[in-house]
C-alpha positions as CSV (number, residue, x, y, z in Angstrom):
1,M,-97.0,85.2,48.6
2,D,-99.0,87.7,50.7
3,T,-101.7,90.1,49.5
4,G,-99.4,93.1,49.6
5,T,-96.8,91.3,47.4
6,A,-99.5,90.3,44.9
7,A,-100.7,93.9,44.8
8,S,-97.3,95.3,44.2
9,H,-96.7,92.8,41.4
10,A,-99.9,94.0,39.7
11,E,-98.3,97.5,39.5
12,E,-94.8,96.3,38.3
13,S,-93.7,95.1,34.9
14,P,-92.7,91.4,35.0
15,L,-89.0,90.5,34.7
16,I,-89.9,87.5,32.6
17,E,-92.7,87.8,30.2
18,A,-93.7,85.4,27.4
19,I,-96.7,86.3,25.2
20,G,-98.5,83.9,22.9
21,L,-95.5,81.6,22.2
22,S,-96.0,78.8,19.7
23,K,-93.4,76.4,18.3
24,A,-93.8,73.5,15.9
25,Y,-91.3,70.9,14.6
26,G,-92.9,70.0,11.2
27,A,-96.3,68.6,12.0
28,V,-95.5,68.3,15.7
29,Q,-96.9,71.3,17.8
30,A,-94.5,71.4,20.8
31,V,-95.9,74.6,22.3
32,Q,-99.1,76.4,21.5
33,D,-100.1,79.9,22.5
34,L,-98.2,79.9,25.8
35,S,-98.1,83.0,28.0
36,L,-96.5,83.4,31.4
37,S,-95.0,86.1,33.6
38,V,-92.7,86.2,36.6
39,H,-92.2,89.3,38.8
40,R,-89.3,90.3,41.0
41,G,-89.4,88.4,44.3
42,E,-91.4,85.5,42.8
43,I,-90.6,81.9,42.0
44,L,-92.7,80.3,39.3
45,G,-92.7,76.5,38.9
46,L,-93.1,75.1,35.4
47,L,-94.7,71.6,35.6
48,G,-95.7,69.1,33.1
49,P,-95.3,65.4,32.1
50,N,-92.7,64.3,29.6
51,G,-93.4,65.8,26.2
52,A,-95.5,68.6,27.6
53,G,-93.4,71.4,26.1
54,K,-91.2,72.4,29.1
55,S,-87.9,72.0,27.4
56,T,-89.0,73.8,24.2
57,T,-90.4,76.6,26.4
58,L,-87.1,77.0,28.3
59,R,-85.1,77.0,25.1
60,M,-87.2,79.8,23.8
61,L,-87.0,81.8,27.0
62,I,-83.2,81.8,27.0
63,G,-83.1,82.8,23.4
64,F,-81.7,79.4,22.2
65,Q,-84.6,78.7,19.9
66,F,-86.9,81.1,18.0
67,P,-90.7,80.8,18.5
68,D,-92.8,80.5,15.4
69,V,-95.1,83.1,16.9
70,G,-94.9,85.2,20.1
71,E,-92.7,87.5,22.0
72,I,-90.3,87.1,25.0
73,R,-89.2,90.0,27.2
74,L,-86.6,89.9,30.0
75,D,-86.9,93.0,32.2
76,G,-88.9,94.7,29.4
77,R,-86.3,94.0,26.7
78,N,-87.1,91.8,23.7
79,V,-84.9,88.8,23.7
80,F,-84.5,88.8,20.0
81,R,-84.3,92.5,19.2
82,E,-82.2,93.4,22.2
83,G,-80.6,90.0,22.7
84,D,-77.2,90.8,24.3
85,T,-78.7,93.4,26.6
86,A,-81.7,91.3,27.6
87,R,-79.7,88.2,28.2
88,F,-77.2,90.0,30.4
89,E,-80.1,89.9,33.0
90,L,-80.4,86.2,32.6
91,G,-78.8,83.4,34.6
92,Y,-79.5,79.9,33.2
93,M,-78.7,76.6,34.9
94,P,-79.4,73.6,32.6
95,E,-80.3,70.2,33.8
96,Q,-77.2,68.7,32.1
97,L,-74.4,71.0,33.4
98,P,-71.6,71.8,31.0
99,L,-68.8,71.1,33.5
100,Y,-65.3,70.5,32.2
101,A,-63.9,67.5,34.3
102,E,-60.3,68.5,34.2
103,M,-60.8,72.2,35.0
104,P,-60.6,73.5,38.6
105,V,-63.7,75.2,39.9
106,R,-62.0,78.6,40.1
107,S,-60.8,78.4,36.5
108,Y,-64.2,77.1,35.4
109,L,-66.0,80.0,37.0
110,G,-63.4,82.5,35.7
111,Y,-63.8,81.2,32.2
112,F,-67.5,81.6,32.2
113,A,-67.3,85.1,33.8
114,R,-65.1,86.2,30.8
115,I,-67.5,84.6,28.3
116,K,-70.4,86.4,29.9
117,G,-68.5,89.7,29.8
118,V,-68.6,90.3,33.5
119,P,-66.8,93.6,34.2
120,S,-64.8,92.2,37.2
121,P,-64.4,88.5,36.7
122,R,-62.3,87.9,39.8
123,K,-64.7,89.7,42.1
124,S,-67.6,88.0,40.6
125,V,-66.1,84.6,41.2
126,E,-65.3,85.5,44.8
127,R,-68.9,86.7,45.3
128,V,-70.5,83.5,44.0
129,V,-68.0,81.2,45.8
130,E,-68.9,82.9,49.1
131,R,-72.7,82.9,48.3
132,L,-72.8,79.2,47.5
133,D,-70.2,78.0,50.0
134,L,-67.7,76.7,47.5
135,G,-64.5,77.7,49.3
136,A,-63.7,74.1,50.3
137,V,-63.7,72.9,46.7
138,I,-62.5,76.0,44.8
139,G,-59.2,74.3,43.8
140,R,-60.7,70.9,43.0
141,S,-61.3,69.7,39.5
142,C,-65.0,69.7,38.5
143,G,-64.8,66.0,37.6
144,N,-63.9,65.2,41.2
145,L,-66.9,67.0,42.8
146,S,-69.9,65.3,44.5
147,R,-73.3,65.7,42.8
148,G,-74.2,68.3,45.4
149,Y,-71.2,70.4,44.7
150,R,-71.6,70.1,40.9
151,Q,-75.1,71.5,41.2
152,R,-73.7,74.4,43.3
153,V,-71.0,75.1,40.7
154,G,-73.7,75.1,38.0
155,L,-75.8,77.6,40.0
156,A,-72.7,79.7,40.7
157,Q,-72.1,79.9,36.9
158,A,-75.7,81.2,36.5
159,L,-75.1,83.9,39.1
160,L,-71.8,85.3,37.8
161,A,-73.3,88.4,36.2
162,D,-75.6,89.0,39.2
163,P,-78.7,88.5,36.9
164,Q,-82.1,89.7,37.8
165,V,-83.7,86.6,36.1
166,L,-82.9,83.0,36.9
167,I,-84.1,80.0,34.9
168,L,-83.3,76.7,36.5
169,D,-84.0,73.3,34.8
170,E,-84.5,70.5,37.3
171,P,-82.0,72.0,39.8
172,T,-82.3,69.3,42.5
173,S,-82.2,66.3,40.1
174,G,-80.0,63.5,41.6
175,L,-79.5,65.1,45.0
176,D,-80.0,63.3,48.3
177,P,-82.6,64.6,50.8
178,N,-80.2,66.8,52.7
179,Q,-78.7,68.3,49.6
180,I,-82.3,68.9,48.2
181,H,-83.2,70.8,51.4
182,D,-80.0,72.9,51.2
183,F,-80.5,73.7,47.6
184,R,-84.2,74.7,48.0
185,E,-83.1,77.1,50.7
186,L,-80.6,78.6,48.3
187,I,-83.3,79.0,45.7
188,R,-85.7,80.6,48.2
189,G,-83.0,83.1,49.2
190,L,-82.2,84.0,45.6
191,G,-85.8,84.4,44.7
192,R,-86.3,87.2,47.3
193,D,-84.9,89.9,44.9
194,R,-85.0,88.2,41.5
195,A,-87.5,86.5,39.2
196,V,-87.0,82.8,39.2
197,L,-88.5,80.3,36.8
198,L,-88.0,76.7,38.0
199,S,-88.7,73.7,35.7
200,T,-89.3,70.5,37.8
201,H,-91.2,67.3,37.7
202,I,-91.0,67.0,41.5
203,L,-94.4,68.2,42.8
204,P,-93.4,68.4,46.5
205,E,-90.6,70.7,45.4
206,A,-93.1,73.0,43.6
207,M,-95.3,73.0,46.7
208,A,-92.3,73.8,48.9
209,I,-90.6,76.7,47.1
210,C,-92.8,78.1,44.3
211,D,-95.1,81.1,44.8
212,R,-97.1,80.0,41.7
213,V,-97.1,77.1,39.3
214,T,-97.9,76.8,35.6
215,I,-98.9,73.3,34.4
216,L,-98.3,72.4,30.8
217,N,-99.8,69.5,28.9
218,R,-99.6,68.8,25.1
219,G,-97.9,72.2,24.6
220,R,-100.6,74.3,26.3
221,V,-101.1,75.9,29.7
222,V,-103.8,73.9,31.4
223,A,-103.6,75.5,34.9
224,S,-101.8,78.4,36.6
225,G,-102.0,79.7,40.1
226,T,-100.6,79.2,43.6
227,P,-100.1,75.6,44.6
228,R,-102.6,76.1,47.5
229,D,-105.3,77.6,45.2
230,L,-104.9,74.9,42.6
231,A,-105.2,72.2,45.2
232,A,-108.0,73.7,47.2
233,G,-110.4,74.9,44.5
234,D,-114.0,73.9,44.4
235,S,-113.2,71.1,42.0
236,A,-110.2,69.8,43.9
237,L,-110.0,66.1,44.2
238,H,-110.0,64.4,47.6
239,W,-108.5,61.4,49.3
240,A,-110.1,59.2,52.0
241,R,-108.7,56.8,54.6
242,L,-110.5,54.8,57.2
243,R,-110.0,52.4,60.1
244,T,-112.7,49.9,61.0
245,T,-113.4,46.9,63.2
246,V,-115.2,45.2,60.3
247,N,-113.4,42.6,58.3
248,P,-114.9,43.4,54.9
249,G,-115.2,40.7,52.2
250,D,-113.8,41.1,48.7
251,D,-117.2,42.2,47.4
252,D,-117.4,45.1,49.9
253,V,-113.8,46.2,49.2
254,G,-114.5,46.2,45.5
255,R,-117.9,47.9,45.9
256,F,-116.4,50.8,47.9
257,G,-113.2,51.0,45.9
258,L,-111.0,50.3,49.0
259,V,-107.4,49.2,49.1
260,P,-105.9,47.5,52.2
261,E,-102.9,49.5,53.6
262,G,-101.2,46.5,55.2
263,E,-102.4,47.4,58.8
264,A,-105.4,45.5,60.1
265,G,-108.6,47.3,59.5
266,V,-107.0,50.2,57.6
267,Y,-108.1,51.0,54.0
268,S,-107.8,53.9,51.6
269,V,-109.8,54.7,48.5
270,Q,-108.0,53.7,45.3
271,R,-109.2,56.6,43.2
272,D,-109.4,60.4,43.5
273,L,-112.7,61.7,44.9
274,T,-114.6,65.0,44.6
275,P,-115.6,66.4,47.9
276,E,-119.2,65.3,47.3
277,E,-118.1,61.7,46.5
278,A,-116.1,61.6,49.7
279,R,-119.2,62.6,51.7
280,T,-121.3,60.1,49.8
281,L,-118.9,57.3,50.5
282,L,-118.8,58.0,54.2
283,G,-122.7,57.9,54.3
284,R,-122.8,54.6,52.4
285,I,-120.3,53.0,54.8
286,V,-122.1,54.2,57.9
287,T,-125.4,53.0,56.4
288,E,-123.9,49.5,55.9
289,G,-123.3,49.4,59.7
290,W,-119.5,49.5,59.6
291,E,-118.0,50.5,63.0
292,L,-115.5,53.3,62.1
293,L,-112.6,54.0,64.5
294,E,-111.1,56.6,62.2
295,W,-112.1,58.5,59.1
296,H,-109.8,61.0,57.3
297,A,-110.6,62.9,54.1
298,G,-109.2,66.0,52.6
299,A,-107.9,67.8,49.6
300,A,-105.7,65.5,47.6
301,G,-103.2,68.3,46.8
302,L,-101.3,69.4,43.8
303,E,-100.4,65.9,42.8
304,A,-104.1,65.0,42.2
305,V,-104.7,68.2,40.3
306,F,-101.6,67.4,38.1
307,R,-102.8,63.9,37.5
308,R,-106.3,65.0,36.6
309,L,-105.0,67.5,34.1
310,T,-102.3,65.4,32.5
311,L,-102.8,61.7,33.1
312,G,-102.6,59.5,30.0
313,E,-101.7,62.4,27.6
314,E,-98.0,62.6,28.1
315,S,-97.2,61.8,24.5
316,A,-100.5,62.3,22.7
317,A,-99.4,65.5,21.1
318,F,-96.3,63.9,19.6
319,G,-97.7,60.9,17.8
320,D,-97.2,57.3,18.5
321,G,-94.7,57.2,21.4
322,A,-92.8,60.2,20.2
323,S,-91.6,62.7,22.8
324,E,-90.9,66.4,22.8
325,G,-87.1,65.6,22.8
326,T,-87.5,63.3,19.8
327,A,-89.3,65.9,17.9
328,E,-86.6,68.5,18.7
329,Q,-83.7,66.3,17.8
330,S,-85.1,65.6,14.4
331,A,-85.8,69.3,13.7
332,P,-83.4,71.6,11.9
333,D,-81.2,73.7,14.2
334,P,-82.5,77.3,14.2
335,Q,-79.1,78.4,15.5
336,D,-77.3,77.2,12.3
337,P,-77.5,79.8,9.5
338,S,-76.8,77.1,6.9
339,G,-79.8,75.0,8.1
340,A,-83.1,74.6,6.4
341,I,-85.0,77.0,8.7
342,A,-82.6,79.9,8.1
343,D,-82.8,79.4,4.3
344,A,-86.6,79.3,4.1
345,P,-88.2,82.7,4.3
346,A,-91.7,81.3,3.9
347,D,-91.3,79.4,7.2
348,P,-93.3,81.0,10.1
349,A,-90.2,81.0,12.3
350,S,-88.2,82.9,9.7
351,R,-90.9,85.5,9.4
352,T,-90.8,85.9,13.2
353,R,-87.0,86.3,13.1
354,E,-87.3,88.9,10.4
355,E,-89.9,90.8,12.3
356,N,-87.6,90.8,15.3
357,G,-84.8,92.1,13.2
358,I,-82.8,88.9,13.3
359,E,-82.8,87.1,9.9
360,N,-80.6,84.1,10.7
361,G,-80.2,84.2,14.5
362,P,-76.8,83.9,16.3
363,K,-73.8,82.7,14.4
364,A,-73.1,79.0,14.5
365,G,-71.2,78.0,17.6
366,Q,-72.1,81.1,19.5
367,G,-73.9,80.5,22.8
368,S,-76.9,82.7,22.5
369,F,-77.6,83.1,26.2
370,F,-74.1,84.5,26.9
371,P,-74.2,88.3,26.4
372,K,-71.4,90.4,25.0
373,R,-69.4,92.7,27.2
374,G,-71.2,95.8,28.3
375,G,-74.6,94.2,27.9
376,R,-76.2,95.7,31.0
377,R,-77.4,99.2,30.5
């Protein structure tokens, strides 16, 4: 993102805005005081280890779960007070796509266009089929599609209402390298005039297509910024690699923390270094009299920052081995008006729903992220 784009974003209201979101499942705090924003023309990557709170965050953003505390706005509209209108601007692609195996692609897309209340379902289907190059499989059953085409159909479903906001959950999961490249190009193109929030655990993907990333750990935001800035800050970790004519003994290898790379005389450092530690290591090796043929050191990148912020704490917030998904599965369903949450006005989530003008949430069986007809103002 260039300086001009960043300046224009500062003047615009974000298309996706979450303010102070918190969500607990009993004693388990899945998300705590989370805030983020995404502007038009921007792709934000949501990163975090298993159990960090990514899934809970996405479910709240699409209106599928209520936060205990906080507010969510899509294009300035409150997701819970103006749900149908707000969610008309939202296209959502889940990681597990709800494809009907026996249904042809054309029928599948037409079915979802009608559910979403798209004014001209046929034209909308034609538009997304052309945009995602689905013409060759338009008459094929969804169950007979390759993984790459299934992902394209899932993205086409998200684009049927021509939404201004796209939320994509692990969109390249299971694709081969060529399919990943093509899909990333699609996402880049879609992000030019929309706000895109992309949940991924693939760090190179975040580096490749995201303008900014937000890293979650134990339900909290622990870092946010451009991938370049996060990786190149003053405290960024470094790597080091060397080639030498010396044949070091085990003591020297252990003392300097080196790992043989399989090629004669080539070693790398087995831990992340600060810039000062990298310079100190080089000085010690030279002082020892090693003849160096090569020395390479540099910023370790987003992966090292991610590891430093999250390593070893994937499940700490969720008890002994529990995960975010486990906590969510054991919690009452906030979409079910007969469930415990809806019947307990003392519960913080219920208070939030009442404040938002929604006492019991969507009716059971009603997909909350599908708007009614005429949703867009």
